[in-house]
N, C-alpha and C positions, 0 to 999 in steps of 0.2 A: 506493498502499500504507499504510495506515495506523500509524502511531510512536507512535501517544500512544491508550491502551488507555480509554472513557470508561465500557463498564463488562464485567462477565462473563461469558461465552455458551460456549457449546455448539461443540463442531464441526456437521461438519453430517451427513447419512444418506444413504447412496449403495445404487440398486437397478438390476439389469439383469439383461434375459432375453432368448433366442434362442432361434427356432424353436419358436414357442406360438403357437397364436392370438390375438388381442386381445392381443398383448403388454402396449401402453400401460392394457386396464382393469386386467391382473394386476401389473405397477406400478403403477398406482396400488393399489389396495389394501396391496401391498408396501412403499409410502412411508406409509400409513395406518398399518402398525405402524410407522415408523420417525419419526412427527408429534415424536416426544419428542428427538430430536435435532437439532432448527432449527425455529423458526416464523418467522421473516424471509419465507425465499422458497421456492420450490416449479417443481417443471418436468420435462417429460417431452420424450422426444424420439423420437422412432419411425419405423421403417422398414419402408419399403413396396413391398416388389420393386425394395430399392436407393435410394430418395429417401428422405429426411431429412426431420423435419418436427416441428419443436420446437413450444411453449407452454410459455411461461412466464414465472411472477407474482409479487405479493408478498402476502403473508402464511401464513396456512397453507393445506394443501392442500385443503381446500375453498373457499376463497377466492380461489381461482386456477381450480379446476375445478367449479363454481357448476351445472350439470349434466351428466347422458351424455352429453349430446351434443357436450361440450367433449371427453369418453376418444373420444367414436366420431370424433369427428376427427381422430385420428391413428392411421388403419389400419396396421394388418400385422403380422410375425411377429417381430420382436426390435423393445427399446426400452429406455434408459437411462432412467431420476431421478434428483431430487437433491430432499431436504431440507434449508434453507441458517440458520444463522446466522451472521456472516460471522466468523473471523479475520482476513483481510486484505482489504483491498479495501473502496472505502464501500460507503454500501447505498443501488446505481444497481442499475434495471432488466438495462442492462449487463451487470454482475455474479453476477443471479440465474442457477442450472446447471439445463441443461447447455448448459453455452456454445456455442453451433452458429456452424461454422466451413464458407461455400461458397466454394471454389477453382473452377479454370473444367475441372480433371481430378478434382474428388469431393471430398464431404462427410465431415465429421465431428462429431462433439458431443463432446461430452467433462466428468466431471461427478469430486469432490473432492475426501474429505472428509481434510483435517491442514489443515500447512501448512507452507511451502516460509521454511528459514533465510537459502534463496543471494537468495530469489525478484527482491530491492533490484538484486543488482548485477549478474544476471543481462539484465533491464530493462535497463540500463543499458547494459549492451555489446549487446546485440541494436538497441535503437535508437539507438546510434552508426552500425550496421551497415546501417541501415536499414530496421527492422521496423515494424510501423508498429501499436498496442495499440488494443482497441479498448473495452476493462475496465479498471479499474485492482485485478484478482485477482489472485492469485499464482498462480490457475490455466490462463492462459491461454497461461504461460511455457513448457510441454508441448510448447502446440500451435510455436508460433516453432521450438522445437531442432528436432519433427518433418520438417519443412517446408527446416530450412534444412539439415540433414543430408545428409552425401554419401556415406552408404553408402547398397548397391545395391537395400534392398528392404524395405520399408517393417515388418519384421519388427525391424531389423535398424536401421532410425531408430529405432524406439519404445524400442529398449533403451540402445543413447545419448543419450536423449533423461534415461529415466532414470535413468541414469548423473550424468548432469552436472547435475540437479536435487536440493539435503538441506534433510533436517526430517523431518519428518510428511505419509505423503502414502497414501490409500487412491485407486488411481485408476480409471474409467470410461469406455475411449475405445472412440465405435463411428464406424465406418467405412460405406462402403456395401455390403458386403458381413465384415463383422466385429466382434465386441468385444473389447477389450484389458483386459483387468482386473490388475493391475500392486498392490504393496503396498513399503511403503519400507524397507532393509534393518537394521531394525528391529519393525517390525508393530507402531509407535506405537498406530496404528489398526486395526481390524479390519474381518474380510473373510469373510465363506465361500463356499463352491460349492453349490449344491443340482440335485436337476433333478427334475422336472416326472413327472409319470404320463405328458403322450403324446412324453416326451422331450426334451425342452425343457429349458434350461440356466437358471438362477438365478445371480447372482453379486452378493450383498449385504452389507452393513455387521453386521448381526445376526441370529444363527437366528430371533428373532420372526417376521422377515419371510419368512423361508421358510417357517415355520407358515403365516403366514396364506394363502398363494396355492396351498398344500398341494403344497411340494416336500420331496424327501427328506433332511436334508444331505449331501452328500458326503466332503468337506474344507472345513478351517480353511487358506488363502490363508497358502502363510508367507514370512517375511521374504524380498525380494530374489526372489519368484517376478514371473514376467507367463506369465497367465493369456491363453487364444485361441481362442475363439468366435464357429467358424462352420457354414458347412450342412458341413459335414465329419466335426462333431464338437468335441473341446477340446483344448487340445493346454496341457501345466503343462510350461514351459520355467523357465529365470531368468535374466536379466541379470546378475548378482552372482554372487559365492560369498562378497561379503566383508558377512558376516551377523554378528546376534548380538540374538537378540529380547528387545524392554524395553516391553515393552504398556503401554501409559496405566495406571499403577493407581486413578486416578479412574472408568475402564470401571467398574474391579469395585464403587465405589466409589458411587458417584449414577451416570453416563451412560446406561451400559444399560438395555435391559429386564428385571427379575428371571429373567420366563422365560426368559434368550438362555444360552446358552451360548457361552464364551472359551475355544480350546484344551481344553476339553472343563471343563470349571471353570465350572458352574452358576451365574448372575451371584446369585438368591439363597440359595443354600447359603452365598456366598463371604460374602456381606453378615452370614447368620448367624449363624456360626463368628463375622465383625471382631464382633457385640457380645459371643459370648459372651469371649472375647477381653476385649474391655473392662470385665465385671463382673470379670473375676479381676483387671485391673490396678490400674482404676478404682471401689471397692464403696462402696457409699453405704447406708448407713444413712434406709432409707425404706419408703415401703405403698406404693409400685406405682411403676412402670416406663410411659409413655408413650413413645410412637414420632412423629416430624410427618413426617405423610403427606404423599405417598407413597415416597420414595426409603428410607428412614430405616426404613419397619414392619419390614423384614426383619432388623435390625438391631436395634432394639430388644425383636422375639421373641427373639433370641439371649439376649441380658443378660436377659432377664427369667426366661428357663428356666434360664441358669447361675446368677443372684443366689438363684431362689427365690423372686422377690418375685413376686404378680401382673400380669399385661399387660394395662392397663384402655384404651378407645379415647377419652382428656382431649383429642383435638385431633378433630374436623369440617373438611373441606376439601371446598369449596365444586369439587366436579369442574370446572366451567367455567371457571376463570378460570387466567390462562397459567401457568407456574410464575416466579416472585419470579428465579429464579434467571435466570433469561436476556429479563429487561424490558428492551427497550432504553436508560432513562439510569434513573438514582435516582431518580427525584420518584417513576416509573411500579413502579418497583421496590416503592419502602416503601405507596404506595398498596395494593400487591398483596398486602400480607405480609394488615393488616387485610378486601379483599374474599377471602381468599381461604383462611384459619383462623378459627377457633371456638372458643373453650373448652366444653366439658361445665362446667357450674356445680357439678351433682348427683354428678358423679364424681373432679371436683380438689378440693373445697370441705374447706378442714379438714384437711389430705391434705399428706404429703410425697415428694415425685417428684420420681423420674428421669426428667427428659428428656433421650430421643434422637435424634442428631441425625446426620448422616451425615457433617460439614464445616461446618468456617467462612470463609468470605471474606470479606469485608466486616464481618462481624458485627452489619449491620440487621437482619436475619432474625430471627438471637440472639437478643437485645435486645427488639424488637418480643413475640417465644413468652413469654418469661419476663415479661414485664410482661400477657400477654391471661392466662398462667397467674393468675399474683395476684390482677391483678385479677378473679380467677375466681372468689377465697378461696384457694387452695395457700395451704397456712403456708409451707412450703421451694422449691424448685424448682435441682435437682442439675443441671448440665448438662452432660452423658456424651459424647463426639463422638466415632465412631464410624471414626475414621481419624487419622493424624497431623495436628500444624501444620500448614499451610498456611504457610509462608515466603517461598519463592521461585517465581519466574514458568515459565511454562510455553513452552516454542516450537513446537511439535509439534501446534496445532489445538485448543487449548485460547485463550480472548482474558483470558489475565492474561502478560499480556509486560512488566511492572511490578510493583514491589513495593512500590508507596505506596497498594495500597489492600487487600493486606495486611493486619488489621489483626494476625495474628500475626507479619508480621514489623516493626512499629513497636510491638508490648503488650508486656509478660509475662504468663503466662501471669493469675495476681493481679491487675494491671491489667485484662486483658480480663474478669476473674469480676465485675472492680466495677461498667464497664464495661457489659457486658450485668445487673448487679443479679443474678446468681444469689447462691446461696448455696454451691456449689463448681462447681468445672468441673475436668474429666478430658479425656484425649486419646487414644484406642490411640497404643499404642509400635508405629514402621516395623518393626522384627520382628514383631511380632504381626502386623501388615497382609498383611505376605511370609508368616505361615505358613498366617494366612485362609486366602488365596486360593489358595496351594499348589498355584502353577504343575508341571508336569510338563517340570523342564528345569534346566540345571545351567548356563545365563546366569548373571551377576552378579543380586541379587538375584532369583534362582529365576524368572527372564525380566520383572520389575516394573519399570516406570521409576516410581522413587521420587524423582526428582529433585525436585516440589514441596517436601520434606517434608525432606533434608539440603542440596541443594543441590550435586550430584554425576549434571553429564548425559553420559550418556551417547554424545554426540553431541560434536563442536564444533558452538558457534553465529554463526559467520561473521555474518552482516551485525548480530547481535543482539547482538556480543558488548562491543564497545563500551561500549552500552547497560548493557549490566548489572555491565556494572563500575562506569559509574560511577554506578547504583542502589546495587552494595553497599559500595562508600567514604560513599554519603551514607548510609545507615545506620548505616555505622562513628562517623561523624563525632556523631549526633544520639545516641547509645547512653552 
């Protein structure tokens, strides 16, 4: 498991299907709809009459499955799939999911979205007891815990394992005769269930993947739930009653597709409300509003409508470039900004611009975009961020586990404005973020995890606590 974070990455996307012909083909389509959640690797495991077969590899889904034959070589009426960007474990083939396991009495495949906060402790304990790991991924812990359990049946073994792992997780576990789906007790990661016209069931990270395969939404998996799907149908159970919703707010701010719904809230609508609140909190005397394509366009529309300023297309995105946010190295990230965006000079020249972006992490992209617009002739660029300032790490499935690279943790708003070369800089407040998402929940922060903004984590940090304390102490010394 990596302890030093070298880049800011997204978590992953999972997709599972049971009881439908051409399951691998549908899984491919579903994963394609989830490609925004991870571009480092992809894989599919198919279940053909109780025999599991896996294909996985590096890159985009189209890099791994280069022809129709690659998918046809995975026959069966059940499958699980995964698109990956690592938050734990090195970039090795052995870590690309689904992770396959072949035992003398059974086969398993596991796909995981999230990050375990006690993975190091579990691994040390299990290895001391003779467990042999085949990857450096924290996902593998669950398999060892299941196999070492002394519970009388597989359902109880899975429940015991789920109660041992801590942190953020949405799991899909496929065996020879069933699929399990499980969500952590806080529901940090989204997970939904749908049903196909032929009766087959689908479990996946976002509702956009249900739409892609023509499945009808049935329900959101709730924190602490364990879903079992087999030939007899679907069973909804719980492995713990100690739950409290705290879904990652970055799902609404950045990660999820705008056409997805999370716990009944449409992502586009939530982002648009973020922009509306931002306009009220951080007004600007300007000529137009421009959004950073593509994840900021919803918020920019909301800002424009609430402010009465016209919305213009002042930036064009090259749709064939990868998202800068998840490039694997700093150098590639910086090159990616110039490769993926260009300013429309005829629109921005001589104008005072409100530039709306969804978030600021390191600040590299913000600095380059401000320069891009000013080089194109913009008179003023007022940067408005449709989320609070990211000042604290995430330990539940987003690869920001130190504060060193978080520019807002190390600089004031005025210092950041100067670094970016912007004429002004303003962030959305945490209270307005919570109101904009507007989850129907009586949990703290209406069921949102906002720890990246206020440092109040909803769970113990376990293996990360000492590192986090040392980071905060360092920050105090430098202020």
